[in-house]
C-alpha positions as CSV (number, residue, x, y, z in Angstrom):
1,M,-10.0,-71.3,-64.8
2,E,-10.3,-75.1,-64.8
3,A,-14.0,-75.1,-65.7
4,D,-13.3,-72.7,-68.7
5,L,-10.9,-75.1,-70.4
6,S,-11.7,-77.6,-73.1
7,R,-10.5,-81.1,-72.9
8,K,-7.6,-80.2,-75.2
9,G,-6.8,-77.2,-73.0
10,R,-6.7,-79.4,-69.9
11,R,-4.4,-81.8,-71.8
12,M,-2.1,-79.1,-72.8
13,Q,-2.1,-77.7,-69.3
14,S,-0.9,-81.0,-68.0
15,L,1.7,-81.4,-70.8
16,I,3.1,-77.9,-70.0
17,A,3.4,-78.9,-66.4
18,A,5.0,-82.2,-67.4
19,Q,7.6,-80.4,-69.6
20,S,8.5,-78.2,-66.7
21,E,9.0,-81.1,-64.4
22,S,10.9,-83.2,-67.0
23,G,13.9,-81.0,-67.2
24,R,14.1,-81.5,-70.9
25,S,14.1,-78.7,-73.4
26,I,10.8,-77.7,-74.9
27,S,11.8,-78.8,-78.4
28,V,12.9,-82.2,-77.2
29,F,9.8,-82.6,-75.1
30,C,7.5,-81.6,-78.0
31,R,9.2,-83.9,-80.4
32,S,8.8,-86.8,-78.1
33,H,5.1,-86.0,-77.7
34,R,4.6,-85.4,-81.4
35,F,3.5,-81.7,-81.5
36,S,5.2,-78.5,-82.5
37,S,7.0,-76.3,-80.1
38,S,5.1,-73.3,-81.7
39,K,1.8,-74.9,-80.6
40,F,3.3,-75.5,-77.2
41,F,4.2,-71.8,-76.8
42,W,0.7,-70.8,-78.1
43,W,-1.0,-72.9,-75.5
44,K,1.4,-71.7,-72.8
45,R,0.6,-68.0,-73.6
46,R,-3.2,-68.7,-73.8
47,L,-3.3,-70.6,-70.5
48,R,-1.2,-67.9,-68.8
49,G,-3.6,-65.3,-70.1
50,L,-6.6,-67.2,-68.7
51,A,-5.0,-67.3,-65.2
52,R,-4.5,-63.5,-65.0
53,P,-7.2,-61.3,-63.5
54,P,-8.3,-58.5,-65.9
55,V,-6.4,-55.3,-65.7
56,P,-8.5,-52.1,-65.3
57,F,-8.7,-50.2,-68.6
58,Q,-6.9,-53.0,-70.4
59,D,-8.9,-52.6,-73.6
60,K,-9.0,-48.8,-73.6
61,I,-6.3,-46.5,-74.9
62,L,-5.9,-43.7,-72.5
63,P,-4.3,-40.6,-73.9
64,F,-1.4,-39.1,-71.9
65,V,-1.5,-35.4,-71.5
66,R,1.4,-33.4,-70.1
67,V,0.2,-31.0,-67.5
68,I,2.0,-27.8,-66.7
69,P,0.1,-25.9,-63.9
70,E,-0.5,-22.2,-64.2
71,G,2.0,-20.4,-62.0
72,G,4.5,-23.3,-62.2
73,I,5.0,-26.5,-60.3
74,G,4.3,-26.7,-56.6
75,G,1.1,-24.6,-56.4
76,N,-1.6,-25.1,-53.8
77,H,-3.7,-27.3,-56.1
78,F,-4.1,-28.6,-59.6
79,E,-7.0,-29.6,-61.8
80,L,-7.2,-32.8,-63.8
81,S,-9.8,-32.9,-66.6
82,L,-11.1,-36.4,-67.2
83,G,-12.3,-35.6,-70.7
84,D,-15.9,-36.5,-70.0
85,G,-16.8,-33.2,-68.3
86,R,-15.6,-34.2,-64.9
87,V,-12.7,-32.2,-63.4
88,L,-10.8,-33.2,-60.3
89,R,-9.3,-30.4,-58.1
90,L,-6.5,-31.9,-56.1
91,P,-3.9,-30.6,-53.6
92,G,-0.5,-29.7,-55.1
93,N,1.4,-31.9,-52.6
94,L,-0.6,-35.0,-53.4
95,A,1.5,-38.2,-53.3
96,V,1.8,-40.0,-56.7
97,P,0.4,-43.4,-55.4
98,T,-2.6,-41.6,-54.0
99,L,-3.1,-39.8,-57.4
100,I,-2.9,-43.1,-59.2
101,Q,-5.6,-44.6,-56.9
102,I,-7.9,-41.6,-57.4
103,V,-7.5,-41.7,-61.2
104,L,-8.1,-45.5,-61.3
105,G,-11.2,-45.0,-59.1
106,T,-12.7,-42.4,-61.4
107,G,-13.1,-45.1,-64.2
108,R,-15.5,-47.1,-62.0
109,Q,-19.2,-46.2,-62.4
């Protein structure tokens, strides 16, 4: 992240750390350094966003579809249509964490 920041970004990063260590409120700290608290919060959000790893499917809106299997809940298997022609046929007793990993894995090409 450090290499991606402008000189102003690095300055704001050090000011945010200094405010945290100072024990003063953000408004008092900002007034003493002659910049607005709204700008302080803007930079804090921006820098926090740069530090996070990207989330899979972050920029996609995935529709939620309620699934009611034929024959009721608890059958031997169920099918999950991915909407692009692919269909997953999965055991009915599949654990939720495993299902999540499978679905997330299907988005990788």
